[in-house]
C-alpha positions as CSV (number, residue, x, y, z in Angstrom):
1,M,-24.8,-12.8,49.6
2,A,-24.8,-16.0,47.8
3,E,-21.5,-15.1,46.4
4,K,-20.2,-14.6,49.8
5,M,-20.5,-17.9,50.7
6,T,-19.4,-19.5,47.8
7,S,-16.4,-17.9,48.2
8,I,-16.0,-17.9,52.2
9,F,-16.7,-22.1,51.8
10,D,-14.4,-22.7,49.1
11,K,-12.0,-21.0,50.5
12,L,-11.8,-22.2,53.5
13,N,-12.8,-26.5,51.7
14,A,-9.3,-26.0,50.6
15,V,-7.7,-25.8,53.4
16,N,-5.9,-29.3,54.3
17,V,-6.3,-29.3,58.0
18,N,-4.9,-33.1,58.4
19,D,-1.1,-32.0,60.0
20,K,-3.5,-30.1,62.8
21,T,-5.8,-32.8,63.6
22,E,-5.8,-35.7,66.6
23,K,-7.1,-38.8,67.6
24,K,-9.4,-39.9,70.2
25,G,-10.6,-43.4,70.0
26,N,-11.5,-43.5,66.6
27,L,-12.7,-40.1,66.1
28,T,-10.9,-37.6,64.5
29,Y,-10.7,-33.8,65.9
30,L,-9.5,-30.7,64.8
31,S,-8.5,-28.1,67.6
32,W,-10.1,-25.4,68.1
33,A,-7.1,-22.8,68.4
34,W,-6.2,-24.2,64.9
35,A,-9.3,-23.9,63.5
36,W,-9.6,-20.3,64.7
37,G,-6.7,-19.6,64.3
38,E,-6.9,-21.1,60.3
39,V,-10.4,-18.8,60.1
40,K,-8.8,-16.0,60.8
41,K,-5.6,-16.5,58.2
42,A,-8.2,-16.7,56.0
43,F,-10.8,-13.9,57.2
44,P,-9.4,-10.8,59.2
45,E,-12.6,-9.6,60.5
46,A,-14.6,-13.4,61.2
47,T,-15.8,-13.1,64.7
48,F,-17.7,-15.6,67.2
49,T,-20.4,-15.1,69.7
50,V,-21.3,-17.0,72.2
51,Y,-24.7,-17.2,72.9
52,E,-26.3,-16.7,76.5
53,R,-29.8,-16.9,78.0
54,E,-31.3,-14.6,81.5
55,T,-31.4,-16.6,84.9
56,Q,-32.8,-15.2,87.8
57,T,-28.9,-15.0,88.8
58,G,-27.7,-13.8,85.1
59,P,-26.6,-14.8,82.2
60,V,-25.6,-18.3,82.1
61,N,-23.9,-19.3,78.5
62,Y,-25.8,-22.9,78.2
63,F,-29.3,-24.0,77.9
64,T,-30.7,-26.9,79.3
65,D,-33.9,-28.8,79.4
66,G,-34.3,-29.6,83.1
67,R,-31.6,-33.2,81.5
68,T,-28.9,-32.1,80.6
69,C,-27.4,-29.3,78.5
70,W,-26.1,-27.6,75.2
71,V,-24.3,-24.7,74.3
72,K,-25.0,-22.5,70.9
73,T,-21.8,-20.2,69.0
74,G,-21.8,-18.3,65.7
75,L,-18.6,-17.9,63.5
76,T,-19.8,-14.7,61.2
77,I,-17.2,-14.3,58.2
78,N,-18.2,-11.1,55.5
79,G,-21.2,-10.9,57.3
80,L,-22.5,-14.3,56.9
81,E,-23.0,-16.3,60.1
82,H,-23.1,-20.0,60.8
83,I,-24.6,-21.4,64.3
84,E,-24.1,-24.6,65.9
85,M,-25.3,-26.1,69.3
86,L,-23.2,-28.7,70.7
87,P,-23.5,-31.2,73.9
88,V,-22.2,-30.3,76.7
89,M,-20.1,-34.1,77.0
90,D,-18.1,-37.0,79.3
91,F,-14.5,-37.9,78.0
92,S,-16.9,-40.5,76.0
93,N,-18.6,-38.3,73.9
94,R,-22.6,-38.5,75.9
95,A,-24.0,-35.8,77.3
96,L,-23.8,-35.0,80.7
97,P,-26.3,-34.8,83.2
98,L,-27.0,-31.7,84.5
99,E,-26.6,-31.9,88.2
100,R,-22.6,-33.5,86.6
101,V,-22.2,-29.9,83.8
102,T,-18.7,-27.8,85.1
103,S,-17.9,-24.8,84.4
104,T,-14.8,-26.8,82.4
105,D,-17.4,-29.0,80.5
106,V,-19.2,-25.8,79.4
107,N,-15.8,-24.0,78.3
108,K,-15.1,-27.6,76.1
109,A,-17.9,-27.4,74.2
110,I,-18.1,-24.0,73.6
111,Q,-14.7,-24.9,71.7
112,R,-15.8,-27.4,69.3
113,S,-19.1,-25.8,69.1
114,L,-17.4,-22.8,67.1
115,T,-15.2,-25.3,65.6
116,K,-18.4,-27.1,64.5
117,A,-19.5,-23.5,63.3
118,A,-16.2,-23.7,61.2
119,A,-16.8,-26.0,59.4
120,R,-20.1,-25.4,58.3
121,H,-18.1,-22.1,56.7
122,G,-15.9,-25.0,54.9
123,L,-13.0,-25.5,57.3
124,G,-12.2,-29.3,58.2
125,L,-16.0,-30.3,57.2
126,Y,-14.3,-33.5,55.5
127,I,-13.0,-33.9,59.4
128,Y,-17.0,-34.3,60.1
129,A,-18.4,-36.6,57.3
130,G,-15.4,-39.3,58.0
131,E,-13.2,-38.4,55.3
132,D,-9.6,-37.4,56.1
133,L,-9.0,-35.6,52.6
134,P,-10.2,-33.0,51.7
135,E,-12.8,-32.7,48.5
136,E,-10.7,-32.5,45.8
137,E,-7.9,-34.7,47.5
138,A,-10.8,-37.2,48.4
139,A,-12.3,-36.8,45.2
140,A,-8.7,-38.2,43.8
141,V,-8.6,-40.8,46.3
142,K,-12.3,-42.2,45.0
143,E,-10.9,-41.6,41.1
144,E,-7.8,-43.7,41.4
145,A,-10.1,-46.1,43.4
146,K,-12.9,-46.9,40.7
147,K,-10.2,-47.4,37.8
148,L,-9.2,-50.0,40.4
149,N,-12.2,-51.1,40.8
150,E,-12.7,-51.0,36.6
151,A,-9.5,-52.7,36.0
152,H,-10.1,-55.8,38.9
153,K,-13.8,-56.7,36.9
154,K,-12.3,-57.2,33.5
155,Q,-9.3,-59.0,35.7
156,M,-11.9,-61.3,36.8
157,K,-13.9,-61.7,33.6
158,A,-10.9,-62.2,32.1
159,G,-9.7,-65.5,34.5
160,L,-6.5,-63.4,35.1
161,P,-5.3,-63.2,38.7
162,E,-5.5,-60.3,41.0
163,I,-4.4,-56.7,40.4
164,K,-2.3,-56.6,43.1
165,H,-2.6,-52.5,44.6
166,D,-1.4,-50.4,47.0
167,A,-4.6,-47.9,48.0
168,P,-5.4,-48.5,50.9
169,A,-9.0,-51.1,51.8
170,D,-11.3,-48.3,53.5
171,V,-11.0,-46.7,49.4
172,I,-11.6,-49.2,47.7
173,E,-15.4,-48.8,46.8
174,T,-15.8,-52.6,48.4
175,D,-19.8,-52.6,47.9
176,K,-18.8,-52.2,44.5
177,L,-17.0,-55.2,43.7
178,P,-18.6,-57.9,42.0
179,W,-17.9,-60.9,44.9
């Protein structure tokens, strides 16, 4: 099973989905349609499950504590299922009170939950980690930032003028700089 996990994760984690993401406020999202498409391209036999609970009126596709609700989905690839639970939220990503939840809200949460389950398999996981690049590309950017930081430290010690660079400010490890 460990071999399956590694190969599934490695294959999906290597997919760069940056050109398929969308911005909502300061958050980055991968559309469920793109996520599902990428999963099915890599693993055509992949399936997903929307978990339900029984009620007096029949099954429903959300769970509740009486105040809010959440959905539960599973994504299975080569026999390995990753399950994700996600609150049913409003446009500001706040949990909706149960009395305000609509079927549309539940459906949107199911699709987002499915996308997060795909991330547990590796697809676009870097988005949820607050990164904007896949692991290999992020490592290269961080290595370049490290080199720039070291060069800057040497320049500062030698009393030379500051080094100019093209790296974006958010990739420079400012917590490791001497000032």
